[in-house]
C-alpha positions in Angstrom: 0.2 -0.2 0.4 3.0 1.9 0.8 3.8 2.8 -2.9 0.3 2.9 -4.7 -0.3 6.0 -1.4 3.6 7.7 -2.4 1.4 7.1 -6.6 -1.7 8.4 -6.4 0.4 11.5 -4.1 2.8 12.3 -6.9 -0.1 11.7 -9.1 -2.0 14.3 -7.0 0.6 17.1 -6.8 2.0 16.0 -11.0 -1.8 17.9 -12.0 -1.4 21.6 -13.7 -4.5 22.3 -10.5 -2.4 21.3 -8.2 0.6 23.3 -9.5 -1.5 26.0 -9.6 -1.7 26.7 -6.2 1.9 26.6 -5.3 3.7 30.1 -5.8 7.0 29.4 -5.2 9.2 25.6 -5.4 8.6 22.6 -5.8 6.2 20.1 -3.6 9.8 19.4 -1.8 11.2 21.9 -1.3 8.8 25.1 0.2 5.8 23.5 -0.7 5.9 21.4 1.4 4.6 22.5 3.9 1.4 23.3 1.7 1.4 19.7 1.1 1.4 18.6 5.1 -1.0 21.0 6.0 -3.9 19.2 3.6 -3.0 16.5 5.2 -3.5 17.6 8.0 -6.9 18.6 7.1 -8.2 14.8 5.9 -6.8 13.9 9.7 -6.8 15.9 12.4 -5.7 13.9 14.5 -1.9 14.4 13.1 0.4 16.7 13.5 2.8 18.7 10.6 6.2 18.3 12.1 9.8 19.4 11.5 12.2 17.2 9.5 16.7 18.3 10.6 18.6 20.0 12.0 17.4 20.9 15.7 15.8 24.7 15.9 16.3 25.5 12.5 13.4 23.2 10.7 14.1 22.3 6.9 11.7 19.8 5.7 8.1 20.1 7.6 5.6 16.3 6.7 2.5 14.8 8.5 3.4 12.8 11.4 0.3 10.0 12.1 0.6 7.9 15.3 -0.7 4.6 14.0 -3.1 2.8 17.3 -0.3 0.2 17.8 1.5 3.3 18.4 4.0 3.7 15.3 4.5 7.1 13.4 4.7 7.5 10.2 5.4 10.9 8.3 3.9 12.0 4.3 5.2 14.2 2.4 5.1 14.6 -0.9 7.4 12.1 -1.5 5.1 9.5 0.3 4.8 7.5 3.3 7.9 6.9 5.9 8.6 5.4 9.5 9.5 8.0 11.7 13.6 6.0 11.9 14.0 5.7 8.3 13.2 9.1 7.9 15.6 10.4 10.5 17.9 7.3 9.4 17.7 8.6 5.5 18.5 12.9 6.8 21.6 12.1 8.6 21.8 10.0 6.1 22.1 12.9 3.4 22.0 16.2 4.7 23.8 15.9 7.7 27.1 14.0 8.2 27.8 15.8 11.8 25.4 17.7 13.7 22.3 16.4 15.7 19.1 16.0 12.7 15.7 15.5 14.9 12.4 16.0 14.8 10.7 18.6 15.8 7.2 20.5 16.5 5.7 22.5 14.2 7.8 26.4 15.0 4.3 28.8 15.7 2.6 28.6 12.1 4.1 32.7 11.5 6.9 32.5 12.3 7.3 29.8 9.6 8.0 32.3 7.0 11.2 33.6 9.6 12.5 30.4 8.8 12.7 30.6 5.4 9.5 27.9 5.2 6.7 28.8 2.5 3.4 29.8 4.8 0.4 29.4 2.3 -2.8 30.6 2.6 -5.9 28.6 3.4 -7.3 29.2 0.5 -4.1 26.6 -1.4 -4.5 24.9 1.5 -7.7 23.6 1.0 -7.4 23.3 -2.1 -4.2 20.9 -2.2 -6.0 19.5 0.1 -9.5 18.8 -1.6 -7.1 17.4 -4.8 -5.5 14.3 -1.9 -9.0 13.9 0.1 -8.9 10.0 -2.7 -5.9 9.2 -0.2 -8.1 9.6 3.2 -9.7 6.1 3.2 -6.2 4.7 2.0 -4.2 6.6 5.5 -6.8 6.0 7.3 -6.5 2.6 6.9 -3.1 2.1 8.0 -3.7 4.1 10.9 -5.3 0.9 11.5 -4.3 -1.4 10.6 -0.6 -0.7 11.4 2.0 0.3 8.6 4.4 -3.1 7.5 7.1 -1.8 5.4 7.1 -4.2 2.5 11.0 -5.1 0.3 11.0 -3.9 -3.5 10.2 -6.6 -5.9 12.5 -8.0 -7.7 12.5 -7.7 -11.3 10.1 -9.4 -13.1 8.3 -10.2 -9.8 5.8 -7.3 -10.5 
């Protein structure tokens, strides 16, 4: 299901209608805040968190706590277990220093931190486009997240 959610997110975000909502950047750089807030409208019990160096929110994601207590993150690239998010950031971006997941700074401070601050109509518009993800994400919350190994060539 993880791959299906990632494919569906990417398909939705690649539409002209979605791109028309984004004023600057792309969905992983600048638009990550809009994606996170739009997804939060679908899953109001989830929280928007910042991933990056302590005190510096480099990237925003939606953190979902599953019924079994496990935490997973959703962004424009798909669904990720929380431990993998930290590991990938540490390996890719910060050879030295601490990578952490932290509560979002107040919305009004996002711009000062270099984060794009989407307007309500943009978030609502993107949330409407992402609404088909509500059911599969709700199923993951209830049933848990199992990371599936990538299929070998020819097994699809």
